C-alpha positions in Angstrom: 89.7 -69.4 -52.4 86.4 -70.8 -53.8 85.1 -72.3 -50.6 85.9 -68.8 -48.6 83.6 -67.6 -51.9 81.1 -69.6 -51.3 81.3 -69.4 -46.9 80.8 -65.8 -47.8 77.7 -65.4 -50.7 76.4 -67.7 -47.7 76.4 -65.2 -45.1 75.1 -62.6 -47.0 72.1 -64.4 -48.1 72.0 -65.6 -44.5 71.9 -61.6 -42.6 69.6 -61.1 -45.9 66.6 -63.4 -45.3 67.1 -62.1 -41.2 64.0 -59.5 -42.5 60.8 -59.9 -40.3 57.8 -57.2 -39.7 54.6 -57.2 -38.4 51.3 -55.5 -40.1 48.9 -54.1 -37.7 45.5 -53.8 -39.5 43.1 -51.2 -38.3 39.7 -51.1 -38.9 36.4 -48.8 -38.0 33.1 -50.0 -38.6 32.4 -53.9 -40.0 28.8 -52.6 -41.7 27.6 -52.2 -45.0 25.2 -48.8 -43.8 27.4 -47.3 -42.3 29.9 -44.5 -44.3 32.2 -46.0 -47.3 35.4 -44.7 -46.3 36.1 -46.6 -42.8 34.5 -49.8 -43.5 33.7 -53.1 -44.0 31.4 -55.6 -45.2 31.0 -58.1 -42.9 31.9 -60.6 -46.0 35.1 -58.6 -46.8 36.1 -59.1 -43.2 35.8 -62.9 -43.4 37.9 -62.7 -45.9 39.9 -61.1 -45.1 40.5 -63.6 -42.0 40.4 -66.2 -44.0 43.2 -65.0 -46.9 45.2 -65.3 -43.8 44.8 -68.9 -42.1 45.6 -70.0 -46.2 48.1 -68.2 -46.4 50.4 -69.4 -43.2 50.3 -65.6 -41.7 50.4 -65.3 -37.7 47.5 -63.5 -35.9 48.4 -62.8 -32.8 47.8 -60.4 -30.1 48.7 -56.3 -30.1 50.6 -57.1 -25.7 52.5 -59.6 -28.1 54.0 -58.0 -30.8 54.8 -54.8 -28.5 56.8 -57.4 -25.5 58.6 -57.9 -28.6 59.4 -54.4 -29.2 59.8 -53.6 -25.9 61.6 -56.8 -25.3 64.1 -56.0 -27.9 63.2 -59.4 -29.2 63.0 -61.2 -32.6 59.3 -59.1 -34.3 57.7 -62.9 -35.7 57.8 -63.3 -39.0 54.2 -62.8 -41.1 52.4 -61.6 -38.3 49.6 -59.9 -38.1 47.9 -57.7 -35.7 44.0 -57.0 -36.4 43.2 -53.4 -34.3 39.9 -51.5 -34.2 39.2 -47.8 -33.7 36.2 -46.0 -32.3 34.1 -47.9 -29.8 31.6 -48.5 -33.1 28.9 -51.4 -31.6 29.2 -53.4 -35.2 32.2 -54.2 -33.8 30.4 -56.3 -31.1 27.9 -57.3 -33.1 29.8 -58.3 -36.6 32.7 -58.6 -36.0 33.3 -60.3 -32.5 31.1 -63.3 -34.0 33.4 -63.4 -37.4 36.7 -62.8 -35.2 35.4 -65.7 -32.4 34.7 -68.1 -35.3 38.8 -67.6 -36.7 40.0 -67.8 -33.2 42.1 -65.0 -33.8 42.8 -62.4 -30.6 42.0 -58.3 -31.4 42.7 -55.0 -29.9 39.6 -52.0 -28.9 40.7 -48.4 -28.9 37.6 -46.7 -26.6 36.9 -43.7 -26.1 35.4 -43.6 -23.1 33.7 -39.9 -22.9 32.0 -40.7 -26.1 30.4 -43.7 -25.1 28.9 -42.2 -21.6 27.4 -39.4 -23.8 27.1 -42.9 -26.4 27.9 -40.1 -29.2 25.9 -42.4 -31.7 25.9 -45.9 -32.1 28.5 -46.8 -30.1 29.9 -49.4 -27.8 27.5 -49.2 -24.4 29.9 -50.5 -21.7 28.1 -54.1 -20.3 29.7 -55.0 -24.4 33.2 -54.3 -23.8 32.8 -55.4 -20.3 32.1 -59.0 -22.0 34.4 -58.2 -24.5 37.2 -57.8 -22.0 35.5 -60.7 -20.4 36.8 -62.9 -23.3 39.5 -62.2 -23.6 39.8 -58.8 -26.4 42.5 -56.1 -25.3 40.4 -52.7 -24.8 43.1 -50.0 -25.3 42.8 -45.7 -24.8 41.4 -44.2 -27.6 41.7 -40.8 -25.8 38.8 -39.7 -23.9 37.0 -38.0 -26.2 38.6 -39.1 -29.1 39.9 -34.9 -29.7 41.8 -33.8 -31.9 45.5 -33.9 -29.9 48.7 -32.4 -32.1 48.6 -29.2 -31.4 47.0 -26.4 -28.9 43.3 -25.2 -30.2 42.7 -21.8 -31.1 43.8 -19.5 -28.4 45.1 -21.9 -25.9 48.7 -21.9 -24.8 51.2 -25.1 -24.7 51.3 -25.3 -21.6 47.8 -25.7 -21.5 46.9 -27.8 -24.3 49.9 -30.0 -22.9 47.6 -30.3 -19.7 44.5 -30.8 -20.8 45.7 -33.7 -23.5 48.0 -35.4 -20.3 44.3 -34.7 -18.3 42.7 -36.9 -21.3 44.3 -39.3 -21.5 45.0 -40.8 -18.4 40.9 -39.9 -17.8 40.5 -42.4 -20.5 42.9 -45.1 -19.2 41.1 -44.6 -15.6 37.8 -45.0 -16.6 38.7 -48.0 -19.5 40.9 -49.8 -15.9 38.0 -49.5 -14.3 35.3 -50.9 -16.4 37.6 -53.6 -17.7 41.1 -53.9 -15.0 42.6 -53.4 -18.0 45.0 -50.8 -18.7 47.6 -51.7 -21.3 48.7 -47.7 -21.4 47.9 -48.2 -25.4 47.5 -44.5 -27.1 45.8 -44.5 -30.1 45.6 -41.2 -31.7 42.3 -39.9 -33.1 42.2 -40.1 -36.4 46.1 -41.0 -36.5 47.1 -37.1 -35.4 50.0 -36.4 -33.8 53.0 -34.0 -33.7 56.8 -33.8 -31.8 55.5 -32.2 -28.9 52.4 -35.2 -28.6 54.8 -38.1 -29.3 57.4 -36.3 -26.4 54.5 -36.3 -23.8 53.2 -39.6 -24.5 57.0 -40.9 -23.7 57.4 -38.8 -20.5 53.6 -40.8 -19.1 54.8 -43.9 -19.8 52.6 -44.6 -23.0 52.9 -46.4 -26.7 51.7 -44.2 -29.2 49.9 -45.8 -31.7 49.3 -44.2 -35.4 47.1 -44.2 -38.4 50.2 -44.0 -41.2 50.6 -47.3 -43.1 54.6 -49.4 -42.8 55.4 -52.5 -41.0 56.6 -52.9 -37.4 59.9 -53.8 -36.9 62.5 -54.3 -34.3 63.4 -50.0 -34.9 59.8 -49.4 -34.4 59.3 -45.8 -32.9 56.9 -46.6 -29.7 55.2 -43.8 -30.1 54.2 -43.5 -33.7 53.5 -47.7 -34.3 52.1 -47.9 -38.1 48.8 -49.4 -38.9 47.4 -50.6 -42.7 43.6 -48.9 -42.7 41.9 -52.0 -44.3 38.6 -51.0 -45.2 36.9 -48.7 -47.6 39.1 -48.1 -50.8 42.4 -50.3 -48.6 39.3 -53.0 -48.0 39.9 -55.5 -51.9 42.2 -58.5 -51.2 44.0 -57.8 -54.3 46.2 -54.6 -52.7 46.1 -55.6 -48.8 47.3 -58.9 -49.4 50.9 -57.4 -51.0 50.9 -54.6 -47.7 50.2 -58.2 -45.3 54.1 -58.8 -47.0 55.6 -55.5 -46.2 58.6 -55.2 -44.0 60.2 -52.9 -41.6 63.3 -50.7 -42.8 65.8 -50.6 -40.3 65.3 -46.5 -39.7 68.6 -45.0 -37.4 67.5 -41.9 -37.1 64.1 -40.0 -38.4 65.8 -36.2 -37.0 63.3 -35.3 -34.6 60.9 -35.1 -37.6 57.3 -33.6 -36.7 54.4 -34.6 -38.3 52.6 -31.0 -37.9 53.9 -28.6 -40.3 54.7 -25.3 -39.4 56.2 -23.1 -42.0 57.9 -25.1 -44.3 55.8 -26.5 -47.4 56.2 -29.0 -48.8 58.0 -31.0 -45.4 61.4 -31.8 -46.1 61.6 -36.0 -44.6 65.0 -37.3 -43.6 65.6 -40.4 -42.7 69.4 -42.5 -42.1 68.7 -46.9 -42.1 70.0 -49.4 -42.7 71.0 -50.4 -46.5 71.4 -54.1 -46.5 67.8 -56.1 -48.1 67.3 -52.8 -51.1 68.7 -51.6 -53.7 68.9 -47.3 -53.0 67.7 -47.1 -56.8 65.0 -49.0 -56.1 63.5 -46.1 -53.5 61.4 -44.6 -54.2 58.7 -42.2 -51.7 55.3 -41.5 -53.1 53.1 -37.9 -52.4 49.1 -37.5 -53.0 49.6 -39.2 -57.2 53.4 -37.3 -57.5 56.5 -39.5 -57.9 59.7 -38.3 -55.4 62.8 -39.2 -56.0 64.7 -39.3 -52.9 68.1 -37.3 -52.1 70.6 -39.9 -51.2 73.1 -36.8 -49.2 75.1 -40.5 -47.8 75.0 -44.3 -48.4 72.8 -44.7 -45.5 70.5 -41.0 -45.4 68.1 -39.9 -47.4 65.7 -37.3 -48.0 62.9 -36.4 -49.9 60.5 -33.1 -50.6 56.8 -33.1 -52.4 57.8 -30.7 -55.2 54.6 -28.6 -54.3 52.6 -27.7 -50.6 50.6 -30.0 -49.3 46.9 -29.3 -48.9 45.0 -28.2 -45.7 44.4 -30.9 -43.5 46.2 -35.1 -43.3 48.3 -36.7 -46.0 51.4 -38.1 -46.5 55.1 -39.3 -47.4 55.1 -43.4 -48.8 57.8 -45.0 -49.4 58.6 -48.1 -50.1 61.6 -50.6 -52.2 61.4 -53.9 -52.8 62.9 -56.3 -50.3 65.6 -58.4 -52.2 65.6 -61.4 -49.6 62.0 -62.3 -49.8 60.4 -62.2 -52.7 57.4 -60.4 -53.0 57.9 -58.8 -50.5 58.2 -54.8 -50.1 59.3 -52.4 -47.2 57.0 -49.7 -46.5 57.6 -46.2 -44.6 55.2 -44.1 -44.2 55.4 -40.6 -42.7 52.0 -38.4 -42.2 51.8 -34.9 -42.1 49.1 -32.7 -40.8 48.2 -29.0 -41.8 46.7 -26.2 -39.4 45.6 -23.4 -41.0 
């Protein structure tokens, strides 16, 4: 009996030590003279990469991670993916040399229409092509960096869907024309998406990528892959280093949650998930400074709702729980919301 107990405990420990996840980081500006909320300085960016190197994190390409997700291969433990949004020129002049120093792969999400118009201090196509030739992954951020989650005032749903499809496909074609790359990855501008947009993205054969926090695991939805922001107030390594050690909940059902708030405000988030490497009593959720107590419906399903209506614009519910098997690691899930008035 004693031997059986030892074997049983060994099995439990083996099960609990298989928690693996990747973290995807999102940057915009690497500069000291741009809006702080979307910026890291060159020194901060260098410090981020140095920390990853010093603490043996595996910096992998987004292509590697997506292949693991699509083929249901184990996600490489302690892996980190670096991405940039919005096509800013300082990605070439400042971020690129630092990344070359470390030899780290990264992805650049660009809006071709904005580059054509040179709508701001953006990259030009010659710089994009040079980065592509150097091995940088170039991917889709919609044609015009437009708000994509819902129809504009007076626009029908069908007209909106056709416009979104055109934006996605035109951007993909333009990227292929200038770089030869076509990954069919869409990073939603502003991180805004809705259930209807996710369905369109899936129908077009694209991967959808957001700006909401959370780790990536084999059960992560391929229409809203999360990314941790690493700029502004989130650039501080004291907090960012904890996010490097995030794990993905094993979500089995997101219950068709729509990020777009229609009538019910505050919205309710319901998740069904595998409860094996955390204590349900330690699961905690947060929304706009509120601490939310989850309501466990079954042993594997909970719901959570803010105590007051969410404000206009973008907001989130974040849910975390400490891992039982990996000391210092936290499971992290984020649900973005968009309220349009």
